[in-house]
Structures are given as C-alpha cells and as structure tokens.
N, C-alpha and C positions, 0 to 999 in steps of 0.2 A: 431554478438552477442557474448558475452563472458561468461564463467562460473565464479562462485564466490565461494571462499573457506573461511569459517569462522573457524579459528583454535584457540581453547583454549582461547577465548576472555573473559576477566574479566575487569570490571571497578568498581572503588571504589570512592564514593563521600565523601568529607570532610564536615562534618556538625558540628554545635556547640556541638552536643552530641557525637561526635566521627566519626570514619570512618564507612560508610554504603555501603555495596556492592550493585551495581546497577544490574549487570549481572555477572555470575560466570561460568567459564569453558564452554562457549558456543561453540559447534561444530556442524556444518552441511555444506553440499555443495549444490550449486544451479546450475543446468545445464543451458547452453545457451538457451535463449528463453523460459525458464520455468516461470510459474506464481506461486509464493510461498506466502502463507499467514502465518504471524506470529500471533498466537492466544494465548491469555492469559488474566487473570484478570487484573484490574487496578493495577499499581504499580509493575508489574512483570518484568519490564525492556524492554518491546517491543520497545518503542520509543527510549530508550537509545541505544539499539542495532542498530536500524535504523540510529541513528545519528552517531554511530561509523562507520557503513558502508558508510554513506555519507561523512565522514571525518570531521564532525563538532566536534566530541569528539575523543580523543586519548585513547585507552585502556591502563589499567595499566599492562596488560599481554596479550599475544596472538597477533594474526594478522589477517587482512583481505586481501585476494588476489583476485584481479579482473583481469581475463585474465592472471594469473600468476604473476602480479605485485602487490606489497604491497601498500595498501592505506596509504598515509602519510598526507592527507588533502583533502579538497574538490576539485573535478576536473570536467571538462566538459563531462567526460564519464558517469556521473550520473546526472539524472534529479530528482528533489525532488518536491513533492506535499504535502502540509500540510493541516490540518483541517481548519485552520483559514482563513476566507474569506479576511482578511486584507493583505494576501500575495500579492495581486494585487496592482499595483500603481494606486491610484484613479485619478491622473491627466493624465493618458494615456488611450487611447481607447483600445478596445479589440485587435485590430491589433497592436497597439503600445506596449501593454503588451507582446503579443506573440513574437514580433520582438525584445524584449529587449536583450535577450541573444545573438542573432545574431549581434545586434548592438555592444555589448561589445566585440565580436570576430572580429569586423571590417569588417563584410560582407557589401557589397555595398547596398544602400537603396533599389534599385529596386529588387535586388535578395532576400533581407531579407523580403520584403513585399510580394513577390511571395510565399516564403516558409511559411510565417505567414498565408497568405490566405488559403494555402493548409491545414495547420494544423487546422485552424478554420473550414474548410469544413469537416475534419475528425471527429470533435466533433459536427458537425451539427450546427455551428454558423456562416455560411458564410454570412447570412443576417444581422449580428450584428457587422460587422467589425468596424463601426464608433461609437459604443455605449461605454459609460464609465461604470465602475463597478457599480456605484450607479443606473444605468438604468437597471441592470441585476438582475435576481433572484439569490438566493444562488446556485442553481444547475447550472445555466448558468455561474456564476463566477468560479465554480469549473471546468467547462469544459474549460474555458479560461486558468485556471491554468494548466490543463493537456496539453492543446495545447502548452502553453509556455514551459513546461518541455520537450516536444517532439521536439520543433522547431529546437534546435541545434543538434538534432540527437544523443542523448546519447545512449550508449549501454545498460544502466541499468536505470529503472524507480523505484524510491523509493517513497512509498506512506504511509503517517502516518494518518490513520483513516480519509481519505479525505471527507467521506460522513457522518460522525458521527453527524454533526450539521444540517443535512437536515431532512425534514419530511419524513415519511415512503414511500410515493408514489414516491417522487422525488428521494429518495435513491434507490428504485428499478429500476427506469429509468436510473440512473447513473451507477448502476451495469451492466445493459444490455449494455449501451454505452461503458463502459470500456472493457467489454468482447469483443465487436466488434472491438474496437481500438486495443486491444492486438492481436486479430486474424489477423488484417491487418498489424500491424507493427512488430509483433513477437519480441518485446522487452523482455528482462529479467526483470521481475517485482517482487519486494518484497513489500508486502502490509501488514501493521500492522492493526489489528482489534481485538475487543473483542466480535464481533458479529459472532456467530457460523454459522448462515444461510448464511451470507455474505461470510465467508470463504469457505463453501461447494460450493456456487454458482460460485466463482471465481477461486479457486486454483487448480493447478495440484497436489500440496502437501501442507499439513498444518503442520507447526511446532508448537507444543503445548508447551507453557512455563509453568514452575512451578511458584507458588507464590514466593514472595520476600525471598531470592535473586533469581532472574530469571536464570534458566538454562533450557536446552531442556529436556522435559519429554518424548516426543514421536514425531515421524514424521509419518503422516498419508497420504498415497496417496489417491487421490479422483479419482476413476476410473469410472467416469460418462461421457457419451457423451455430447457434446455441440451442441446447447444451452441446458441448464439444466432446468429441471422442478422442482421447489421448492416444489411441492405438490406430487411428486412421492414417492413411498414407499422407493426406494433406497436412495433418497435425505434425507428423514427423518431418515433413518437408520444411515447415516453418521452423521447427527446432534446428534442423541442419543449417538453414539460412542464418539464423541468429548466432549459432555457434561459430559459423564462418566469420561473421562480423566481429565476434568476440576474440577471434584469433585461435579458436580451438580446432584448427584444421579446416580444410575445404569441405564443401558438400560432398565431393567425390570421396574424400577420406572417410567421412562418416558413413557413406553408403558402403564402402569397403568393409568397415567394421560390422555393419549390420549384416552384410552378406556372409560374413564369417562367424555369425552366431553370437556376436557381442551385443549386449543390451545397449540401446542408445543412451548416452549420458544426458543428464538434465542440466549439467553445469552448476548444480547447487552446492 
C-alpha cells in the first residue's frame, strides 16, 4: 500500500457565467492502508477532489502524489467505485464484470476468473457469479462494483458516495461489509460522503470540507475501536463534533435535541 500526498490542489471550472472554483488550496496527506472520509455539504468539491485523485480531472494548480509519483492521469493503481448502478456492464455477468479489468490487462482467462471468484467471495456474492446486473438488488450491484475495483489489486480504492442511492437498511449492511473488506485487504481508501454517521462508522480520519469553494476546514481523527457501535455515546459525540464543524449547530444544540427526544441527524 502507498501513501497519498495532496498538495495545494486547486481546480477552476469555466462556465457561461465565468470561472468558478471547484476546490481551492487543498492540502492533506493519507497514510498507507488508511481509511479517510471526505465530508462536506453538496457542492463543496468532494467529488471534484476525488476525480482529481483518480486522474479524471487535471488540477489548475498543485499536485497529487501517490507513493511519491505525481498523478498525471488515471492508472491501474487506483480503483474507483461510483454511486451510479449503471457503472456495471448490463451484458456481463457478475463474474464477467469483476473480471473486466483483468481482461483489459491481458490476464489469462482461467487466472482472471479465479481472481474474480475470490473477489466475489470477499463481498459475499460467490453464489451469484452467473447473475446479470438486472437480476441483482442495488446493494448487490454495488458489491459487484467493489469487487471489480479490487480485482486488479489497486493500491488505492476511491469511492464516491457509493451507497447514497440505497435504502437505509441496505446502506447499513454495505457499510459493515465495506469495513470488513477494508480490514481484510488493507487498501488505502478515500471515501466521499455527506453523511456524518457513515463517516464516523468507516473512517480513521475525516477531512471536513468548507462550502463552495471547497477547501479543508478540519481533519478529525476517529479514535474508536472497530467494529463501531453507532448507538454508543462516543460515536454520537463524534457525530456532534462533525456537525458543529459543518455548521449544523453547536454540540450543545445537538445535545438539546437529543434530550428532547429527537433522533440525531446524520447530515446525509
């Protein structure tokens, strides 16, 4: 696994109304095998930053270093999982989808199918190798997408709100599954979310972004043992701290709501 350095990254969009900054002067480092969540309101540049790290967008200023090497475009050292279920090929089975990257790398058929089956086992879909995407639920499709991103053994896994379109119960299941997959693979993970509870559940550290134009406001270490209990006092305290940094009221305000019987908001 490799560390990631994000140095003074700025990106500006050209729009009919003029130049609009997407992210501005973003700086932080990510250790090898660390799970980092990028948290912020819609439009703060979270996905823009992830796309720069992925190599899909080039920054106007600054640079991204992965293992000491500058990112100049997309590479096989980074696996990407998006929110959209349409990221899977509908004409390929789960096995065929997972094996796709290996096929592009020229891995022999038997070897790539062995690897693909192992990745599907990792995400608990070994019984669905012959199923097509339209036969699978949304959560199962996202598990296939995660398996596909892991199959060619990237050092970094980039995830852009992959569970945002799922129902609450499925999302909780997927968060637990991802935590298990991360613990087994020890990939370096960068995970974009606007859901505070999700960030506390998954992350070693949470990078809090400011509203537009997005820059880093705060980096919060989450010092909770795993697996994490979302109903514990410590978990809720981290939620309140992050909500305060996001401008959703002070910790005291959140405590007042809790005392009056209102469920804590996830910010999602």
